[in-house]
C-alpha positions as CSV (number, residue, x, y, z in Angstrom):
1,M,-0.3,0.1,0.0
2,T,3.3,2.6,0.9
3,G,4.7,1.7,-2.3
4,R,1.6,2.5,-4.5
5,A,0.9,5.4,-2.6
6,A,4.0,7.5,-2.4
7,P,4.5,7.5,-6.0
8,R,0.6,9.4,-6.1
9,R,1.8,11.8,-3.1
10,R,4.5,13.1,-4.9
11,R,2.3,13.6,-7.9
12,L,-0.2,15.3,-5.6
13,A,2.3,17.3,-4.5
14,T,3.9,18.7,-8.0
15,A,0.6,19.4,-9.5
16,A,-0.5,21.3,-6.1
17,A,2.7,23.4,-6.7
18,A,1.9,24.5,-10.2
19,L,-1.6,25.3,-9.2
20,V,-0.7,27.5,-6.2
21,A,2.3,29.2,-8.3
22,A,-0.2,30.0,-11.3
23,A,-2.9,31.2,-8.4
24,A,-0.6,33.5,-6.9
25,V,0.4,34.8,-10.3
26,L,-3.2,35.8,-11.1
27,V,-3.7,37.6,-7.8
28,G,-0.9,39.6,-8.5
29,T,1.2,38.6,-5.4
30,G,4.3,36.0,-5.5
31,P,4.0,32.6,-3.8
32,P,4.7,31.9,-0.1
33,P,8.4,31.1,0.3
34,A,7.2,27.2,1.9
35,V,5.4,27.1,-1.5
36,A,7.8,28.4,-4.2
37,Q,10.6,26.2,-2.5
38,M,8.2,23.0,-3.0
39,G,7.2,23.7,-6.8
40,G,11.1,24.0,-7.2
41,M,11.8,20.6,-5.7
42,G,9.5,18.9,-8.4
43,G,7.5,17.4,-5.7
44,E,10.4,15.7,-4.0
45,M,8.3,16.9,-0.7
46,G,6.1,14.4,-1.1
47,M,9.4,11.7,-0.8
48,H,9.3,13.0,2.7
49,G,5.5,13.0,4.0
50,G,4.9,16.6,3.1
51,G,2.4,17.9,1.2
52,V,0.3,21.6,0.2
53,P,0.6,24.1,3.1
54,P,-2.5,24.2,5.0
55,Q,-3.4,27.4,3.9
56,T,-2.7,26.7,0.1
57,Y,-6.7,25.1,-1.2
58,P,-8.7,28.1,0.6
59,S,-6.7,30.7,-0.6
60,L,-6.7,29.2,-4.5
61,M,-10.5,28.5,-4.0
62,A,-10.8,32.1,-3.0
63,A,-8.7,33.7,-5.3
64,P,-10.7,36.0,-8.0
65,P,-10.2,35.9,-11.6
66,A,-7.7,37.5,-13.2
67,D,-6.8,40.0,-16.3
68,P,-5.5,38.5,-19.6
69,A,-2.0,39.4,-18.8
70,A,-2.0,37.6,-15.3
71,R,-4.0,34.6,-17.2
72,E,-0.9,34.3,-19.7
73,A,1.7,34.9,-17.4
74,A,0.6,31.7,-15.3
75,L,0.0,29.6,-18.7
76,R,3.8,30.4,-19.6
77,E,4.6,28.8,-15.8
78,A,3.0,26.4,-16.8
79,H,4.6,25.6,-20.5
80,R,8.0,26.0,-18.4
81,R,7.2,23.0,-16.3
82,M,6.3,21.4,-19.3
83,T,9.6,21.6,-20.9
84,S,11.4,21.0,-17.5
85,G,9.6,17.5,-17.2
86,L,10.4,16.3,-20.8
87,P,14.3,16.2,-20.3
88,L,14.0,14.3,-17.6
89,L,11.7,11.5,-19.3
90,S,14.3,11.7,-22.1
91,A,17.0,11.0,-19.4
92,G,15.0,8.3,-17.6
93,L,14.7,6.1,-20.5
94,D,18.1,5.9,-21.7
95,E,18.9,4.9,-18.2
96,A,16.1,2.5,-18.0
97,T,17.5,1.1,-21.5
98,R,21.1,0.4,-20.3
99,A,19.4,-0.7,-16.7
100,L,17.4,-3.1,-18.5
101,Q,20.5,-4.6,-20.9
102,A,22.7,-4.9,-18.0
103,G,20.1,-6.8,-16.0
104,D,20.2,-4.5,-13.5
105,P,17.2,-4.1,-11.1
106,Q,18.0,-1.3,-9.1
107,G,18.8,1.0,-12.1
108,M,15.9,0.4,-14.0
109,R,14.0,1.2,-10.5
110,E,16.1,4.6,-10.2
111,A,15.0,5.1,-14.2
112,G,11.4,4.5,-13.2
113,E,11.7,7.5,-10.4
114,R,13.1,9.9,-12.9
115,M,10.9,9.0,-15.3
116,A,7.9,9.6,-12.7
117,E,9.4,12.6,-11.9
118,G,9.2,14.0,-15.5
119,L,5.9,12.9,-16.0
120,N,4.7,14.6,-13.1
121,L,6.3,17.9,-14.0
122,Y,4.6,17.5,-17.2
123,R,1.3,16.8,-16.6
124,S,1.1,19.4,-13.3
125,G,2.1,21.9,-16.3
126,L,-0.5,20.1,-18.4
127,S,-3.5,20.5,-16.1
128,T,-2.7,24.3,-15.6
129,H,-2.9,25.0,-19.3
130,L,-5.7,22.9,-19.7
131,A,-7.7,24.7,-16.5
132,L,-6.5,28.2,-17.3
133,G,-6.2,28.2,-20.8
134,G,-9.6,26.9,-21.4
135,G,-10.6,30.1,-19.8
136,Q,-11.7,28.7,-16.3
137,A,-11.8,30.3,-13.1
138,P,-8.4,29.2,-10.4
139,A,-11.2,28.0,-7.9
140,Q,-12.9,26.0,-10.9
141,A,-9.5,24.7,-11.9
142,A,-8.5,23.5,-7.8
143,L,-11.7,21.7,-8.5
144,G,-11.0,20.3,-11.5
145,W,-7.5,19.2,-10.5
146,Y,-8.6,17.4,-7.3
147,R,-11.3,15.5,-8.9
148,G,-8.7,14.1,-11.6
149,Q,-6.1,13.0,-8.5
150,L,-9.1,11.5,-6.5
151,G,-10.3,10.0,-10.0
152,L,-14.0,11.1,-9.6
153,P,-15.9,12.4,-12.9
154,A,-15.4,15.7,-14.1
155,A,-17.7,18.4,-13.4
156,T,-19.5,18.9,-16.7
157,A,-19.5,22.9,-17.0
158,A,-19.6,25.6,-20.2
159,P,-16.1,27.0,-21.4
160,M,-15.5,30.5,-20.6
161,A,-14.6,32.7,-23.4
162,M,-11.3,34.0,-23.5
163,D,-11.3,37.9,-23.2
164,G,-10.1,39.2,-26.4
165,G,-9.5,36.0,-27.9
166,G,-10.7,33.6,-30.1
167,V,-11.6,29.9,-28.2
168,L,-11.1,26.7,-30.3
169,W,-12.2,23.5,-28.3
170,G,-12.3,26.1,-25.1
171,L,-8.7,26.9,-25.5
172,S,-6.8,29.8,-26.6
173,W,-4.9,30.2,-29.5
174,F,-1.5,30.7,-27.5
175,H,-2.8,27.1,-25.2
176,L,-2.9,25.2,-28.9
177,T,0.1,26.4,-30.7
178,T,2.2,25.5,-26.9
179,M,0.7,22.0,-26.6
180,G,1.4,21.9,-30.6
181,F,5.0,22.2,-30.1
182,L,5.3,20.5,-27.2
183,V,3.8,17.1,-28.9
184,A,6.3,17.8,-31.4
185,F,9.1,18.0,-29.4
186,L,8.0,14.8,-27.6
187,A,7.9,12.9,-30.7
188,G,10.9,14.0,-32.2
189,T,12.7,12.9,-29.0
190,L,11.2,9.3,-29.1
191,L,12.3,9.1,-32.6
192,I,15.9,10.2,-32.0
193,Q,16.1,7.6,-29.2
194,F,14.5,5.0,-31.0
195,V,17.1,5.5,-34.0
196,R,20.1,5.7,-31.0
197,M,19.2,2.3,-29.4
198,R,19.0,0.4,-32.7
199,R,22.3,1.5,-33.6
200,V,23.9,1.1,-30.1
201,G,22.1,-2.3,-30.5
202,G,23.7,-3.3,-33.6
203,L,27.1,-1.9,-32.2
204,V,26.6,-4.2,-29.0
205,Q,26.3,-7.3,-31.4
206,R,29.0,-6.8,-33.6
207,L,31.1,-5.8,-30.1
208,A,30.0,-9.3,-28.7
209,T,30.6,-11.4,-31.9
210,A,34.0,-10.1,-32.2
211,S,34.8,-10.6,-28.4
212,A,33.3,-14.3,-28.7
213,R,36.0,-15.0,-31.4
214,A,39.4,-13.2,-29.7
215,A,38.6,-13.9,-25.7
216,P,41.6,-15.4,-24.2
217,A,41.2,-18.5,-21.5
218,P,39.7,-17.6,-18.8
219,A,42.3,-18.8,-16.5
220,P,46.2,-18.9,-16.9
221,A,47.9,-22.3,-17.0
222,A,49.4,-21.7,-13.5
223,A,46.4,-21.8,-11.9
224,G,45.3,-25.6,-12.4
225,P,42.2,-27.4,-13.3
226,P,39.2,-26.0,-11.6
227,G,38.6,-27.9,-8.3
228,S,42.3,-28.5,-7.4
229,A,43.6,-29.2,-4.2
230,T,43.9,-26.1,-2.1
231,S,47.0,-24.1,-2.7
232,T,48.9,-21.4,-0.9
233,V,49.4,-17.9,-2.5
234,P,51.6,-15.2,-0.9
235,P,52.1,-12.1,-0.6
236,A,49.9,-9.8,-0.3
237,A,47.0,-8.8,1.0
238,G,47.7,-5.4,1.5
239,G,50.7,-5.5,3.1
240,A,51.5,-9.0,4.7
241,A,54.2,-11.4,3.7
242,P,53.3,-15.3,3.6
243,T,53.7,-17.2,6.5
244,P,54.3,-20.7,6.0
245,A,52.4,-23.7,7.9
246,A,54.7,-26.7,9.9
247,P,55.3,-29.1,7.4
248,T,53.9,-32.4,8.6
249,A,54.3,-34.4,5.3
250,P,57.3,-36.4,4.2
251,A,59.8,-34.5,2.0
252,P,58.4,-35.1,-2.2
253,P,60.6,-37.3,-4.4
254,P,63.5,-35.4,-5.9
255,A,62.5,-33.6,-9.2
256,T,64.4,-34.8,-12.0
257,A,65.9,-32.0,-14.8
258,P,64.0,-32.6,-18.3
259,S,66.0,-30.7,-21.5
260,P,67.2,-28.0,-21.5
261,A,65.2,-26.7,-24.0
262,A,61.9,-27.7,-22.7
263,A,62.8,-26.1,-19.3
264,T,63.8,-22.7,-20.8
265,A,60.1,-22.6,-22.4
266,A,58.4,-23.2,-19.3
267,A,60.1,-20.7,-17.0
268,K,58.1,-17.7,-18.2
269,R,59.2,-14.7,-16.9
270,P,56.8,-12.3,-15.2
271,W,56.8,-8.3,-16.5
272,S,59.3,-6.2,-14.8
273,G,59.5,-2.2,-14.9
274,R,58.2,1.2,-13.8
275,L,54.6,2.5,-13.1
276,R,53.4,5.9,-12.3
277,V,51.3,6.6,-9.1
278,A,48.2,8.3,-10.8
279,A,46.2,8.7,-7.2
280,I,46.2,7.9,-4.0
281,F,43.3,7.3,-1.6
282,S,42.8,6.9,2.1
283,E,40.7,3.8,3.0
284,T,41.2,3.9,6.5
285,P,43.6,5.7,9.3
286,D,46.7,3.1,8.1
287,V,45.5,2.1,4.8
288,K,46.1,3.4,1.5
289,T,45.4,2.4,-2.5
290,F,47.9,3.5,-4.9
291,R,46.5,3.6,-8.7
292,L,49.2,3.1,-11.0
293,M,49.8,3.8,-14.6
294,T,52.3,3.8,-17.8
295,P,54.0,7.0,-17.7
296,E,53.4,7.5,-21.2
297,G,49.7,6.6,-20.4
298,G,47.7,4.0,-22.3
299,D,46.7,0.1,-21.0
300,V,49.3,-1.2,-18.7
301,P,51.6,-3.3,-20.0
302,F,50.2,-6.7,-18.8
303,T,47.2,-8.6,-18.0
304,F,46.5,-10.3,-14.8
305,M,44.0,-12.4,-13.1
306,P,41.5,-11.3,-10.2
307,G,43.4,-12.6,-6.6
308,Q,47.0,-11.9,-8.4
309,F,49.8,-10.2,-6.8
310,L,52.4,-7.3,-7.8
311,T,56.1,-7.1,-6.4
312,F,57.7,-4.0,-5.8
313,S,61.4,-2.8,-5.0
314,A,63.0,-0.5,-4.0
315,E,66.3,1.1,-2.2
316,I,65.4,2.3,1.2
317,E,67.7,2.7,4.1
318,G,71.0,1.3,2.0
319,E,68.7,-1.5,1.8
320,R,67.3,-3.2,-1.4
321,A,63.7,-4.3,-0.1
322,R,61.1,-6.0,-2.4
323,R,57.6,-6.5,-1.6
324,S,54.6,-8.1,-2.7
325,Y,50.9,-6.8,-2.4
326,T,47.7,-7.9,-4.3
327,I,46.3,-6.3,-6.8
328,A,43.0,-4.8,-5.6
329,S,41.2,-3.3,-9.0
330,S,39.3,-5.6,-11.7
331,P,41.5,-6.8,-14.5
332,T,38.7,-5.4,-16.5
333,R,39.7,-1.7,-16.0
334,R,42.7,-1.9,-18.1
335,S,44.3,1.5,-18.1
336,Y,45.2,1.0,-14.4
337,V,45.8,-1.2,-11.5
338,E,45.5,-0.8,-7.7
339,V,47.1,-2.2,-4.7
340,T,45.6,-1.3,-1.2
341,V,48.7,-1.5,1.5
342,K,48.5,-1.1,5.5
343,R,51.0,1.0,7.2
344,E,52.9,-1.7,8.9
345,A,55.5,0.1,11.8
346,Q,58.4,-2.5,11.0
347,G,57.7,-3.0,7.1
348,L,60.3,-1.2,4.8
349,I,57.9,-0.9,1.4
350,S,54.8,-0.2,3.4
351,R,56.2,2.8,5.1
352,H,57.9,3.8,2.4
353,L,54.9,4.0,0.4
354,H,52.5,5.7,3.1
355,D,55.1,8.2,4.5
356,K,57.6,9.2,1.2
357,V,55.6,8.4,-2.4
358,A,53.6,11.2,-4.0
359,V,51.4,11.6,-7.1
360,G,54.1,11.5,-10.1
361,D,56.6,9.0,-8.7
362,L,57.8,6.1,-10.3
363,L,57.7,2.8,-8.8
364,E,60.1,-0.3,-9.6
365,V,56.8,-3.1,-10.6
366,A,57.2,-6.5,-11.6
367,G,54.2,-9.2,-11.8
368,P,51.6,-10.2,-12.5
369,M,52.2,-13.5,-10.0
370,G,49.9,-15.8,-8.2
371,V,47.5,-18.5,-8.5
372,F,44.7,-17.5,-5.7
373,T,42.5,-16.6,-8.3
374,F,38.9,-17.0,-9.2
375,T,37.3,-15.8,-12.6
376,G,33.9,-17.4,-12.3
377,A,34.7,-20.2,-14.9
378,E,35.8,-22.4,-11.6
379,A,32.5,-23.1,-10.4
380,D,29.0,-21.6,-10.4
381,S,29.2,-19.4,-6.8
382,I,31.8,-18.6,-4.6
383,V,32.4,-17.8,-0.7
384,L,34.9,-15.2,-0.1
385,I,36.1,-14.8,3.6
386,S,38.9,-12.3,4.4
387,G,40.1,-10.8,7.5
388,G,42.0,-7.2,8.0
389,V,44.1,-6.1,4.5
390,G,43.1,-9.9,3.5
391,I,40.0,-8.2,1.8
392,T,42.3,-6.9,-1.5
393,P,42.5,-10.1,-3.2
394,M,38.6,-10.7,-2.7
395,M,37.7,-6.8,-4.0
396,S,39.8,-8.1,-6.8
397,V,37.2,-11.0,-7.7
398,T,34.1,-9.2,-6.6
399,R,35.0,-6.2,-8.6
400,Y,35.9,-8.5,-11.5
401,L,32.7,-10.9,-10.9
402,T,30.3,-7.7,-10.9
403,D,32.1,-6.2,-13.8
404,R,31.4,-9.1,-15.8
405,S,27.9,-9.7,-14.6
406,F,28.6,-13.2,-12.9
407,P,25.1,-14.6,-12.3
408,G,26.2,-17.0,-9.6
409,D,25.7,-15.9,-6.2
410,I,28.6,-14.3,-4.3
411,F,29.0,-14.4,-0.4
412,F,31.6,-12.1,0.9
413,L,32.3,-12.3,4.7
414,H,34.9,-9.9,6.2
415,G,36.1,-9.4,9.7
416,A,37.7,-6.1,11.0
417,R,39.1,-5.0,14.2
418,T,36.8,-1.9,14.4
419,P,33.8,-0.5,12.4
420,Q,36.4,2.1,11.3
421,D,39.0,-0.4,10.0
422,L,36.6,-1.9,7.7
423,T,38.1,-1.0,4.3
424,F,36.0,-0.6,1.1
425,R,32.6,-0.3,3.2
426,E,31.0,2.3,1.3
427,E,31.8,1.1,-2.2
428,L,30.8,-2.9,-1.3
429,E,27.1,-1.2,0.4
430,H,27.1,0.5,-3.3
431,L,27.7,-2.7,-5.1
432,Q,25.1,-4.7,-2.7
433,K,22.4,-2.6,-3.6
434,R,23.1,-3.3,-7.4
435,Y,23.8,-6.6,-7.6
436,A,21.4,-8.7,-6.2
437,N,23.6,-11.9,-6.1
438,L,26.4,-10.3,-3.9
439,H,25.4,-10.9,-0.5
440,I,27.8,-9.0,2.0
441,A,28.6,-9.6,5.9
442,A,30.6,-7.7,8.2
443,T,31.7,-8.7,11.8
444,V,33.9,-6.6,13.9
445,G,36.0,-7.2,17.4
446,R,35.0,-4.2,19.0
447,V,32.5,-1.9,18.9
448,E,32.8,0.2,22.2
449,G,32.2,3.9,21.4
450,T,30.8,3.4,17.8
451,A,27.0,3.2,16.0
452,W,28.0,-0.5,14.8
453,M,24.6,-2.5,14.6
454,G,26.1,-5.3,12.8
455,Y,27.9,-8.8,13.8
456,Q,30.7,-8.7,16.7
457,G,33.0,-10.8,17.1
458,H,35.0,-13.4,15.4
459,V,34.7,-15.1,11.7
460,S,32.6,-17.5,14.0
461,K,31.0,-21.0,12.5
462,E,27.6,-19.3,13.9
463,F,28.6,-16.1,11.6
464,I,29.1,-18.7,8.4
465,A,26.4,-20.7,8.7
466,R,24.1,-17.9,9.0
467,A,25.5,-16.1,5.6
468,V,25.9,-18.5,3.4
469,P,23.3,-20.9,3.3
470,E,24.5,-24.6,1.8
471,I,28.1,-23.6,2.1
472,A,29.3,-27.6,1.7
473,R,28.3,-27.3,-1.9
474,R,29.9,-24.1,-2.8
475,R,33.9,-23.1,-3.8
476,V,35.7,-21.2,-0.8
477,H,38.6,-18.6,-0.8
478,I,40.1,-17.4,2.3
479,C,42.4,-14.7,3.2
480,G,43.9,-13.3,6.3
481,P,45.9,-13.7,9.2
482,P,47.0,-17.1,9.9
483,P,45.6,-17.6,13.2
484,M,42.3,-16.5,11.4
485,M,42.3,-18.8,8.4
486,A,43.7,-22.0,10.8
487,A,40.3,-21.1,12.6
488,V,38.2,-20.6,9.3
489,K,39.3,-23.7,7.8
490,A,38.3,-25.6,10.6
491,V,34.9,-24.0,10.9
492,L,34.7,-25.3,7.2
493,A,35.3,-28.7,8.0
494,E,32.8,-29.0,10.6
495,L,30.6,-27.4,8.0
496,G,31.4,-30.0,5.6
497,V,33.1,-28.2,2.8
498,P,35.4,-30.7,1.5
499,Q,38.9,-29.4,1.4
500,E,39.3,-29.7,-2.2
501,Q,36.9,-26.7,-2.5
502,I,39.1,-24.2,-0.2
503,K,41.9,-22.0,-1.5
504,T,44.0,-19.9,1.1
505,E,46.2,-17.0,0.7
506,A,48.3,-16.6,3.4
507,F,50.0,-13.4,4.4
508,G,52.6,-12.1,7.0
509,P,55.8,-9.9,7.7
510,A,58.1,-9.3,4.4
511,R,61.2,-12.0,4.8
512,G,63.3,-10.7,1.9
513,V,67.0,-9.6,2.1
514,A,69.5,-7.9,0.3
515,A,71.6,-9.5,-2.5
516,G,74.7,-11.3,-1.1
517,T,73.8,-11.3,2.6
518,P,72.9,-15.0,4.1
519,A,69.0,-15.6,4.1
520,P,67.5,-16.0,7.2
521,L,65.1,-18.8,8.4
522,P,61.6,-18.4,8.3
523,V,59.6,-17.5,11.5
524,P,56.0,-18.5,11.8
525,A,53.8,-15.3,12.4
526,P,51.6,-15.6,15.5
527,S,49.5,-12.8,14.4
528,P,49.4,-10.5,11.2
529,G,51.3,-7.7,12.9
530,P,55.4,-7.7,12.0
531,V,57.6,-10.3,12.8
532,P,61.5,-9.6,12.7
533,A,63.5,-12.2,10.6
534,A,65.5,-14.8,12.9
535,P,69.3,-14.2,12.8
536,A,71.2,-16.5,9.9
537,A,72.5,-19.7,11.5
538,A,76.1,-18.6,12.9
539,V,77.3,-22.8,12.0
540,P,79.4,-22.9,8.7
541,R,78.2,-25.1,6.2
542,I,79.6,-27.5,4.4
543,A,79.5,-27.8,0.7
544,T,79.5,-31.3,-0.9
545,A,78.3,-30.0,-4.5
546,E,78.3,-27.1,-7.0
547,V,75.9,-25.4,-8.8
548,Q,76.4,-23.8,-12.1
549,F,74.3,-20.7,-13.3
550,T,74.2,-21.0,-17.0
551,R,72.9,-17.5,-17.5
552,S,75.3,-15.6,-15.0
553,G,78.1,-18.0,-15.7
554,K,78.8,-18.4,-12.3
555,T,79.6,-21.6,-10.1
556,G,79.5,-21.6,-6.2
557,P,79.1,-24.2,-3.6
558,L,76.1,-26.1,-2.6
559,A,75.6,-27.7,1.1
560,P,72.9,-30.3,1.4
561,D,71.0,-28.0,3.9
562,Q,71.5,-24.8,1.4
563,S,68.9,-23.9,-0.6
564,V,69.6,-22.8,-4.6
565,L,68.4,-19.0,-3.6
566,E,70.6,-19.2,-0.7
567,A,73.7,-20.6,-2.9
568,A,73.0,-17.8,-5.9
569,E,72.8,-14.6,-3.2
570,A,76.2,-15.8,-1.9
571,I,77.8,-15.2,-5.1
572,G,75.9,-12.4,-6.6
573,V,73.6,-14.4,-8.6
574,N,70.2,-12.6,-9.2
575,I,67.1,-14.8,-8.8
576,D,63.7,-12.6,-8.0
577,Y,61.8,-13.8,-4.6
578,S,59.4,-13.0,-2.4
579,C,57.8,-15.1,0.2
580,R,61.2,-17.4,0.2
581,V,58.8,-20.0,2.0
582,G,57.6,-21.9,-1.1
583,I,54.0,-20.3,-1.3
584,C,54.5,-17.3,-3.9
585,G,56.2,-18.6,-7.0
586,V,58.4,-15.8,-7.9
587,C,61.8,-17.8,-8.1
588,K,60.7,-20.4,-9.9
589,V,63.7,-21.1,-12.6
590,P,64.5,-24.2,-14.9
591,L,66.8,-26.9,-13.6
592,L,69.0,-28.2,-16.2
593,K,70.8,-31.0,-14.7
594,G,70.8,-32.5,-11.5
595,K,68.0,-33.3,-9.1
596,V,66.6,-31.6,-6.1
597,T,64.0,-32.0,-3.1
598,M,62.1,-29.3,-1.9
599,E,60.2,-29.1,1.2
600,V,57.3,-27.0,0.4
601,E,55.7,-26.7,-3.3
602,E,52.5,-24.6,-3.0
603,G,53.6,-22.1,-5.6
604,L,54.6,-24.8,-8.1
605,P,51.7,-26.6,-10.3
606,P,52.3,-30.2,-10.9
607,E,52.6,-29.5,-14.8
608,E,55.8,-27.2,-14.0
609,K,57.2,-29.1,-12.0
610,A,56.6,-31.8,-14.6
611,R,58.7,-29.5,-17.4
612,G,61.9,-29.2,-14.9
613,I,60.9,-26.2,-12.8
614,I,62.0,-25.8,-9.5
615,L,61.1,-23.3,-6.6
616,A,65.3,-21.6,-5.9
617,C,64.1,-21.0,-2.5
618,Q,63.3,-24.6,-1.4
619,A,65.4,-26.7,-4.0
620,K,68.2,-28.8,-2.2
621,S,70.4,-31.0,-3.4
622,T,73.5,-33.3,-2.2
623,G,74.7,-33.7,-5.9
624,N,75.9,-31.2,-8.5
625,L,73.2,-29.1,-10.3
626,E,72.7,-26.7,-13.1
627,V,70.4,-24.2,-13.1
628,E,69.2,-21.3,-15.8
629,A,69.5,-18.0,-13.7
């Protein structure tokens, strides 16, 4: 009942404003301030429960007949309202067409409201034209308008003759001329819109046909087949580096090098170069988004999948630092990429980005990398569970899926410390209003002193079960601090989610070191905050083999407990890396000769391992090796 009454109240308020304004002109006084403001708003007062002031109807009924000049002025005011309504009708029609093509119910509703507003303006002016142009007195005009709004039959009365002018069907020549112009204008507008939509439809059809012929594969080979076993990828979420889980399985069998040609073809290097900081957005007090573009403009020089990351390098305080951050923007936005970074007190790169980098600066970037991706082809629905700045890969996936009008359900669950730490809150609320298949639930740990009325506490079993129906049949992605992810994975097991349907991305403090220095041992992170790296072992290593790096032409000793990456750093051979714990895949290199064992292989797809690719940070051997680096 309320939904049907609201448009009628708006029509009543709009038309009443027009008649009040016309009556005020007729009696030679300006409209009272409240009435003038209501008329200028085009009926918006009706949306807030307002209406015609109590004194308006009696004053309109009591208004004396006006002279011809005043009557013509009232007709011109009615003409102005009609011409103001037509552009709103046209704009609403454009928006309705776009929303219909995009399948956007919220957009359709907003377009309908815009067209209704334009129609109200047009009809209110038309009512005044019909009443005053036909020679009626203001009181008769008011009564006729109220009869029409209430659905009562119109009163029959002989038309009044206009003073000093001819009458045709009770209408003046000025009225007839104005109406003819408006009808012609409306017909022309509709014809132009019809022709425009035919052209747009033809263009969309041609673009769709071309895209179907030239569309790339939905996911890179490194991502593996849909539904593959859980893969843990590093970096990135907003600032924390990967943290490994304690290994429990025995070491896998050694990898044997295939032919050099096959290994070289398999090790495809990511793009590296400089990108310009085009804009910086403050998301929360300690989180910023950096928009990166090419220095010369145009599209970014690489393509990426939603969920992949970039590695940043910089010379800071005399130390060469590297850090990986997940791309938060959608792959559909080709002119830029965005990373969202939390400022860590002990993070060299994050402090540098927050405190030193400004718009226009150039940053050294390599990528994209990572297999923590989802494009919509892997499953018919997705559950995204994040904590803290682990929200960044989830934003890339959500933005991509909504840009592509993914038809499946998207469940976005996020946990934060306080309501102020809810990154992308306004954007997610906007997306949820526009896309009926996007379901967002957030929970916060502390709400004291805030107006938060939502969930409170951790991402618990009750929270997940209430937010996601039938979760056991859905694919789940998790990204956040390691303790949070461990707790969520245990909850998902209790809810019956198969292990193969879960993918995770761990992040923690950075562990990169300058080239040429001994690498520290990985230290598990108990929390998403920074954890200092352990010092290098003081006991000297005893080499039992050699490793030859063919590209750089250098050969160095290799101890049984020393990784290929550590041996390379010891003699000045550069191998890119990020996590140093075997989960990001940045340090992949071709093994040309020899055999190695790798304790952790999460960042190495099985098909690449079969072609002789190894993770330099994990590869160890007791025999001689030959590596392309």
